[in-house]
N, C-alpha and C positions, 0 to 999 in steps of 0.2 A: 504494500500500500504506500510505502514511502515514496516510490517513483511511479505513482499511479498513471500518469500520462504516458510513460514509457510502456507500461504493461498494456494499456489500451491500444497503442500503436502496434505493438507486437502481435496482439491477438487479431487485429484487423489484417495485418500482413500475412499471418499464417493461414487465414481463411479456415479457421478451425470449425469442423463439423460437430465434434463432440470432445469435451475435455472434462474429466472428473477429477476433482481435487479433494483429497481426504487427508486426515492427520491434524496435528495440533498447530496452533499459531501461538508463539510465545508472546502473549500480550503484556507480560511484565516488562518487556523491553521499552514499552511506551513510558515507563516511569523511572528510567535510568536518569541520573543527573545529566543535565545539559543534553537531553535527548535530541533536540532540534539541531544541535551542533554535531553530535555523533552521527545522526541519520537525517541529514537535511532533506526535507520533503520537497517534491516539485510543486508547481502551482496547484494542480488538481488535488493532490493529497492534502496540501495545506488548507484548501477551501473545505474539503470534506471534514478535516479535523475540527475546523472552526464551526461548521454546521452541526456537529454532534457534541458541542461543548456542554450542552445541558443534560445529555444522557449518553455516556460512553460505555454502557453495558454492551455485551457481545452482540445481541440481536439488533440493537439500534445501529451499531457501526456496520454490521454486515448488510443490513437493509439499505443503508446509505451507500455502501460500496456497490451493491447490486444495481441500485438506481443509477449510479454513475456509469456503470458498464452499459446498461440498457439505453441511457441517453446517447451513448456513442454507437448504438446499433448492434450491440453484442447481447444476445439473448441468454439469460440465466435460467436454467430449467432444473427440474427434480432429477438428481442423479440416481436415486434408488430404483427407478423403473428400468434402468439399463443393466443393473447388476443384481437381479433377484436372487441369484445363486449365492451371493455374498452376504445376504441379509440374515438376521437371526431368525431361526425357526421356533415354533412353539414347543415348550417342554424341554426335558433334558436332551442336550445335543452331544454329550460325552457318555462314555460307558460308565464313568463315575457318576453316581446318583447323589443328589443333595440329601443331607441328613434331615430328620424331622425338625431339628433346631434351626437349620439353615432355611428351610421352607417357612418356618415361623418368622424368622428375621426378614425374609423377602416380603412377606405380607405386611410386616410392621413398617418396612422402609418405603414401600411403594407410594403411599399418600404423602410422605415427607418429600421424596424426590419430585413428585408431582407439584407440590407447593413451591419448592425451590425453583422449579422450571417456570412456574407462573410468574415468579418474581425475577426471572432471568439472572439467577445467582450462579447456578451450576447444573450439571446433568447427572451427578452421581454422589452417593454417600457410602461410607463403610459402616457396617453394623455388626453387633454380636450381642446375643442374649437380650434382644429388644432394647438395645442402647446404641445411640449414635456415637461412633468413634471419631469420625472425621467427615467434613463436608467439603465438596469441591467448590472453589471459587476461581479467581483469576490464575491461580498457580497451575491448574490442570490436573488431569487424572494421575499421572505418574507421581507427582509430588504428594497428592492425596494418599496414594497407596503406600508410599514410603512413610508418611506420617502415621497412618493407621497401624503399620507394622511396628513402629516404635512404641505406640500407645497400647498395643495388644500383644504382649510377648507370648501369650499362650497360643496364639494362632487360631486357625479355624474360622476366622471371621468372613463376612460376605460383602462383596462389592455389588451394588445395585446401580445400573446405568440405564437411563431412559431419555427419550427425546422430550423436549419441552411441550406442554399441552398445546401451545399455539405455534409449534415449530413450523417455520417456513422450510418446507422440504427441499428447497433449492439451496439452503444455506446451513452449514454447520451440523450435518448429521453426525450423531455420536458414532465413534469408531473405536474398535479395539483391534490390536494386532499381536504378533508374536512377542513384541517387547512388553505389551501389557501383561501377558501371561507370565513372562519371566519376572517382571516386577512383582506380580502377585505371589509367585513362588518364593521369591526372596523375602517378602514381607509376611509370609506365613498364612496367606489367605486360603480358605477352603472352598469358596464358591464364588462364581461370577454370574449374576443375573442381568440379562439384557433384554430390552424391549423388542418384541417380534416385529419384523418388517420395518423397523426404524433405526436399528443399530447395525452398522457395517462391520462384518468380521473379515478383516484382511487375511488373505491366504487361508480361507476358512478350514479346509481339510487339515492342513498342517497345524493350525491353531488349536483345533480340537484334540488332535493327537498329542500335541505338546501339553495341553491341559491335563489329559489323562495321565501322562507320564509324571506330571507334577502333583497328581492327586487333587486336582481342582475340578469340581463339577461346574459345567457351564449350562445355564438354563435360560430358555426363552420365556419371557413373561408378557402378558398382554396388559 
């Protein structure tokens, strides 16, 4: 976004038919000291930053970015319809089954994640024994996982990740990948619950196999 005008010119020049972008954006870089000197924005990015000065939560900024692309004739569309094989399915997706306690924790966490999504705070939380261990905000999922592992030394906790209730499916679909599973293993997690049809599983087959090897149940929830 720092050189937004350059990106728009590149996309126009490539004549892109379809391009799917997934993964995290390190939003904390926006709050480095002297950020506008470290990463000097071009004119378009500077204007967008100014327009979002009253609300710089993720959804507000991404919608403003999408509007900027569309004003330049670049259509932004829902990526999920092109990769149904990579979306979360309903129920357990690993051979490893969630325990009764983990299922209880999932049911406990769902309305909390839903509410956090309504407020555009984050897309996931870590829970164990009907207690919230950690909540995702600007730091992202990996940092949340690390923090939950530090706070729950006994392990076996559950990460619940869902799309926001008013999620613009063109923008910021929740995503987990092989790195997510490795981070969960290192942090002692026992279960990953993700929303069906709205969370992307990168390299899905290998991800589920890696989760099984790590003893982590992966469950699709509605």
